[in-house]
C-alpha positions in Angstrom: 157.8 -12.6 122.4 158.0 -10.6 119.3 156.1 -12.3 116.2 156.3 -9.2 113.5 159.1 -10.3 111.5 158.4 -14.0 111.8 154.5 -13.7 110.9 155.8 -11.7 107.9 158.0 -14.3 106.4 155.6 -16.8 106.9 152.6 -14.8 105.6 154.4 -12.6 102.5 155.8 -15.8 100.7 159.2 -14.1 100.3 162.5 -15.9 99.7 164.3 -16.0 102.8 168.3 -16.0 103.5 169.9 -19.2 104.9 170.0 -16.8 108.1 166.7 -16.0 108.5 165.8 -19.3 107.5 167.3 -20.8 110.6 166.2 -18.2 112.8 162.7 -19.0 111.6 162.9 -22.5 112.0 164.2 -22.0 115.7 161.3 -19.5 116.7 158.7 -21.7 114.9 159.8 -24.4 117.2 159.5 -22.9 120.6 156.3 -20.4 119.6 153.2 -22.3 119.7 151.4 -19.3 117.4 153.8 -19.2 114.7 154.1 -23.3 114.4 150.2 -23.0 114.0 150.7 -20.2 111.8 153.1 -22.3 109.7 150.7 -25.4 109.9 147.6 -23.6 108.4 149.8 -21.9 106.0 151.0 -25.8 104.6 147.2 -26.7 104.9 146.3 -23.7 102.6 148.7 -24.1 99.8 148.2 -27.9 99.7 144.1 -27.6 98.9 143.6 -28.2 95.6 141.7 -25.0 93.8 137.7 -26.3 93.2 136.9 -26.1 89.5 133.4 -24.0 89.1 130.3 -25.9 88.0 130.3 -26.4 84.4 128.5 -23.0 82.5 129.2 -21.0 86.0 130.6 -18.1 83.7 127.5 -17.9 81.4 125.2 -17.9 84.5 127.4 -15.4 86.3 127.4 -13.0 83.4 123.9 -13.5 82.6 122.6 -12.8 86.2 124.9 -9.9 86.4 123.3 -8.5 83.0 119.9 -8.9 84.8 120.9 -7.0 87.8 122.6 -4.1 85.7 119.2 -3.6 83.5 117.0 -3.9 87.0 119.7 -1.3 88.4 118.8 0.5 85.1 115.3 0.4 85.3 115.1 1.2 88.9 116.8 4.4 88.5 114.8 5.5 85.7 111.3 4.6 87.5 113.0 6.4 90.6 113.8 9.4 88.3 110.9 9.6 86.6 108.7 9.7 90.0 111.0 12.3 91.3 110.3 14.6 88.8 106.5 13.6 88.3 106.5 14.4 92.2 108.3 17.7 91.7 106.2 18.9 89.2 103.1 18.4 91.2 104.4 19.7 94.2 105.5 23.0 91.9 101.9 22.6 90.2 100.6 22.8 93.9 102.7 25.7 95.0 101.7 27.6 91.9 98.2 26.7 91.4 96.6 30.1 93.2 98.8 32.1 90.8 97.8 29.8 88.0 94.3 30.1 88.4 94.6 34.0 88.5 96.9 33.8 85.6 94.0 31.9 83.6 91.1 34.2 84.8 91.8 37.0 83.0 95.0 38.5 80.8 95.1 41.6 82.5 96.0 40.0 85.8 98.6 37.8 84.3 100.5 40.7 83.0 99.6 42.6 86.2 101.2 39.5 88.0 104.1 39.2 85.5 105.1 43.1 86.2 104.5 42.5 90.2 107.0 39.7 90.3 109.4 41.2 88.0 109.4 44.6 90.3 109.9 41.9 93.3 112.7 40.2 91.7 114.7 43.3 91.1 114.0 45.0 94.4 115.0 41.9 96.4 118.3 41.2 94.3 119.2 45.3 94.7 118.5 44.9 98.3 120.6 41.6 99.0 123.2 42.7 97.0 123.6 46.3 99.2 123.2 44.1 102.0 126.0 41.7 101.1 128.2 44.8 100.1 127.9 46.2 103.8 128.2 43.0 105.7 131.2 42.1 103.4 132.6 45.6 104.4 132.5 45.1 108.1 133.5 41.4 108.1 136.9 42.3 105.8 137.6 45.3 108.8 136.9 42.8 111.6 139.3 40.1 110.3 142.6 39.4 109.9 144.0 38.2 106.6 145.3 35.0 108.4 141.4 34.1 109.0 140.4 35.2 105.2 143.0 32.2 104.3 141.5 30.0 107.1 138.1 30.6 105.8 139.3 30.4 102.1 141.1 26.9 102.9 137.9 25.8 104.9 135.6 26.5 101.8 138.1 24.7 99.5 138.1 21.9 101.6 134.3 21.5 101.8 134.2 22.0 97.8 136.8 19.4 97.3 134.8 16.9 99.4 131.4 17.9 97.9 132.9 17.3 94.7 134.0 13.9 95.5 131.0 13.0 96.9 129.2 13.9 93.9 131.3 12.1 91.8 131.0 9.0 94.0 127.4 8.8 94.0 126.9 9.3 90.4 129.4 7.3 89.0 128.6 3.9 87.7 130.1 1.2 89.1 131.9 -1.1 86.3 132.4 -4.8 86.3 131.8 -7.2 89.3 
């Protein structure tokens, strides 16, 4: 037996035409499920709304303010601990270089120049390798594949942006 239009008529509280009311009444007489649904709806509409206890809104707003304050504190302490842990980890990684730097200014200048040369040569090598790889890939891939790759990159960027937005936004209200 089909219940779909009758369920919608019973649950949506939409005004029905006389023909629809007659059809619904005939169906409810013959269908136990829809009859039970009609009785449940009548019982739910007859129940009086409970009045909240005295001072409910004040207590609720106070509890909400406490939770928001606790959430802010938790985020602040989490950020502080994250930054402190990161700083300590960075200090641990840089400790050998830091001791060499503090030992003598000559070693500091030499290590700074050595690091700068390393950075420049690494960037040059990486750009040259990237240019070669891109030239080879450009010749191997047809334009349609580039469109698919670009679309996939755009979609992943969109998903990444939305996820960052969802994780960083502060919920408002209840």
